[in-house]
N, C-alpha and C positions, 0 to 999 in steps of 0.2 A: 113142246110140240105134240106129245101124245094127247094132252088135253084138247088141243085143237083138232087133231085127226079123228078123235072119237067123240066129239061134241054133238054130232048130229045136226050141226048148223052150218051147212055149206054156204049159205048166203052171207051169214055174218062173217065167216072166214074169208070170203071173196071181198066183201066191202072193207073189212079191216085190213086186208092185204093190200088192196088198191090204195087205201088211205096211207098206209105205210110207204108204199112206192111213191106216191105223190109228195109226201113230206120229205123223203130222202132225196128225191130229185130237186126239190126246192132248196134243200140244204146244199146240194152239189152246185146249183147255180149261184147261191150265196157265196160259196167258196171261191168261185171265179171272179166275183165282184170285189170282195174285201180281201185285200192283200196285207202282208206283213204281220206284225205282232197282233194288231187289232183283229185281223182276220182269224188268226190262230186261236186267239182267246174267245172270239165269238163262236167259232165252230166247236171248240172244246166245251164251251159253256152249253151250247145246244146239245151236244153229245151226252154230257153228264146229266142234263135235265131229262132228256129222253131215257137214259139208263135209269134214272130215278123213277120215271113213269112206268117203265117196264117192270122194275122191281116191285113197285106198288101193285101193279096188275098181277104179277106172279104171286104175291101174297094173297090177293083176292082169289086166285085160283086154288091156292092151298099152301099150307105151311112148308111142305116138302119142296115145292117148286120155288118158293120164296127163299128158302134157306140155301138151296143150290145156287140160285142166281145171285144171292148176296155174296157167296164165296167167290164166284166167277167175276162179278163186278168189282169186288174189292181188289182183286189182282189187277184187273184192267185199269181201275182208277189209279192205283199205285204207280203203274208204269206210265200212264198218261201224265200223271203229276211229275214224274221224273223227266219225261220228255219235254213238257212245257217249261219246267224249271231250267233245263239245259238251254232251251231256245231263248227264254227270257234273259238268261244270264249274259247273252250276247248283246242285248239292247238296253236292258234295265240295270243300272249300276248299284241301286240300293237293294241290299239283301232283304231288308225289312219289307220293302215294297213287293218283292217277288213272293215272299211268304204270305203277305196279305192277299195278293192276287190268287195264289194257289188256294188259300183258305176260302176266298169268295167262291171260287169254282167248285170246291168240294161241298160247300153248303148246298149247291144245286141238286145234289143227289137226294138228300132227304126232302128237299122241297118238291122234287118231282114225285117222290113216293107219297108225300102228303097230298099232293094234287090228285093222285090216283086213288086215294082212300075211298071216295064215294063210289067207285066202280064196284066195290065188293058188295054193295046193296042192290046192284042192278040184276036183272034176270040173267040166266046162264048164257043165252045167245049173245047178249051184249058183251059179257066177259069174254066169250070166244072171239068176238070181233076185235076187242082190245088186245087179246093175246096174239091174234094174227098180225095186228099192226106192230106189236112189240117184236114178234119174231122176224118180220121183214126188216124192221129198223135195225135189229141186232145183226142180221145177216148182211145188210148193206154195210154197216159200219165195219164189220169184220172183213168182208171181201173187198170193199172199195177203199177203205182207209188203212186198216192195220196191215193187211197182206200186201197192198201196193207199197206202203212205206217199208215194210220189212224186206222187200225185194229191191230196194234202192241200193243196198250194199250187197256184195257177193254173198251167196248162201254158204253157210257152214253146216255140215251134217249134224253137229250137236244142237244147233239152234232149231233145226227142223225137228229133230228128235224130241227136244224139250216141248215144242208146241204139241206134239202128239202125246207125250207123256202127261202134260197138263190136261189135255182132252180126256185121256184114259182115266186120270185121277177123278175128274168130274163124273164120268160115267160110273166109276166105282163108288163114289160118294152117294150117287143116286140109289145104288143097290143097297148100301149100308143104312142109309137114313130111311126109316119106314114111316 
């Protein structure tokens, strides 16, 4: 976010941000159309692919941003994998098939990062636009998906505390990594 705020490219920030909003709203519509395990797998696949794109864009912005995002996304993908595995175990009886489905989803992260690789050679204002897109995408996925799902069950103080402890750890890591 600091890279976007201090980029000096407000038009690139706005264009990238509106592109992010458009893509996230399209994903939301897709979520309403596709139901069941196929819908879940499609949405998780799109989420992980976008996470990979954002990761590649973060590395284009700098190694520090890329490393921090790698740590955060690793934790997200781990929990996403656990959630998908739990959901699939209710409908898919073969454990091997579940493992293969999860493996296919995980491969989308480096694929997204690879797709974003050419962005590093673009001028700075294009990178700012892509970073703005990525920031909007991540904020959408956190606020619309993760937080909504987290509140489907009654809140426990330790769960809320762990969210903020994780956030604080990421902020601390940013200060430690130079």
